[in-house]
N, C-alpha and C positions, 0 to 999 in steps of 0.2 A: 563536558558535563555528563554525557551519556555514553561515553566510550566503554565503560564497564558493562552497561546493559547490552550494547551491541556485541561485545566480546563474549559475554556469558551465553548469549543466544547463538553465537557464531554467525551473526547476521552481517550483512553488508548494506551500506546505504544505497539508495536509488541513485542512478547516474544515467547518462545517455547510453551507456553500455546495455545492450539488449540481453535478456535472460537466455540461457542455453539449457538444454536438458541436463547437462552435467551439474547445473545448480540445484537440481531437484534430487536431494540425497536421502530423503526419508523413505521409510518402508511403506509401500502402498497397502491399503487394506485389501483383503480378498473379497469382501462384499461391497455392494454399492455400484451404482452406474457411472459415477464420475471417473474420468480417465486420468485426471491430474488435479493437484491442489497446490495453490500458491499460499504459503504462510508468510505473513508480514506483520509488522507492528509499526505504528507511528509512535516513536519514542519521543518523549518530551521531558524537559527539565528546565527549571528557572531558579533564579536567586536574585536577591537585591544586595548590592554593595553600596550602602548608604542609600542614595536615591537613584543609583544607576541600576536599571533592570537588565539582567542578562538572561537570555534564554536560548535554548537549542531545541529544534524539532526536526526529526529525521524519519523518513519512511525507510524501514529496513526490511530486507528480504531474509527469511529464516530458512536456510537450506536444509537443515536437519529435520524440519517439520513439513517441508514441501516434498511432494512425491509425484511420480508418474507411473502408470501401470504399463507393463511390457507390451500389452496389446496396442497401445498408442504408439509406442516406439517402433513397432513392426510395420505400421501402416504409414506410407509416405505422406498421404494427404492429412491424416490425423496428426502426425508429427508436427506439421507446419501449422495447421489451423488451431489445434489445442494449445500449442505454445503461444500463438498470437493472442488467444483468449486469456491465457494466464498472464502474459506481459501486460495486457490492458488492465488486469486487476492491480498489478503493481504500479502501473502508471497512474491509475485512479488514486491509489494511496498517496502518491507523490503530489497529485493535484490538491488533495485535501491537506497534506502537510504544508503546502504553500499557503493555502487558505488560513491554516492555523498560524503560520509564521506571520502573515500579514495582519491577522487579527491581534496577535500579541504585540506586534510592532506598533500598531495604532492605538493601543490602550492608553487611556488618559491616567496618568499617575499610577502605574501598576504596582509600585512599591507601597502605595497606601492601601492596596487591597490585601485581604487575608489570603493565605495559602489555600484555604478552603474555597474561596471565591474563584481563584485562578484554576484550581483543580476542577471545579464545577464547569467553568468555561471550557476547559480542555475536554472534559467528558462530553459536553453537549456537542462540540465540534466533532469528536470521535463518533458519536452516535449518528451525526449527519453523514459521515463517511460510510459507516456500516450500512445505512439505509440506501445510499446510492449504489454500493456494491451489490446489495440484494436486488435492487431494481435492474442493474446491469445483467446479473445472472438470469433474472426472470424474463426480461425482454429478449435476451439472446438465446434463451433456453440452454444456458451454460455453454454458449458458443456454437450450438447446433444450427441456429438460424443465420445463414450467411449474410443476408441483407442487414438485419439489425446489428450483427457483429461488426460488419464493415463500418456502419454508421457510428457505433460507439467508439471503435478504434480511432476513426478520423476525428471525431469530436474531442476525444480525450487528448490526442496529440495536439490539436489546435489549442486546447486549454493549457497544455504544458508550454507551448510556444508563446502564448499570450501572457503567461505569468512569469516569464523569465526576468 
């Protein structure tokens, strides 16, 4: 249902495979203090076939819109720590994709709801994800604070393991 969206963005779905710097294929900006940027989308689609509700929700990494600055790649410590920070962004997206899938799976009579209602629900869940991503960057200072970064990474991995 969402294969076309993934293909048009040249995106790939979240998996247990860890990101590598070769996944970051976008052109970095010359200005700004960020060393790298992970671009992802939580793709979603649904339809009803009679009363059967079919849906698909995927956290997809967008390589063409993700980038890393050369200064990060030249520094051994930054190469590792910044990539870990960016991986946690993508992992958080998957945590929220799973929340969205669970929410959609548990809907009572979803085919009786309007497409607008389902879209509104998906948007509300997406806003929760964006808010947590902002909190993550704020609390870790974009990965610069080692303690909070380690805590977020561990907590996010535990959330992924618990929601399998």
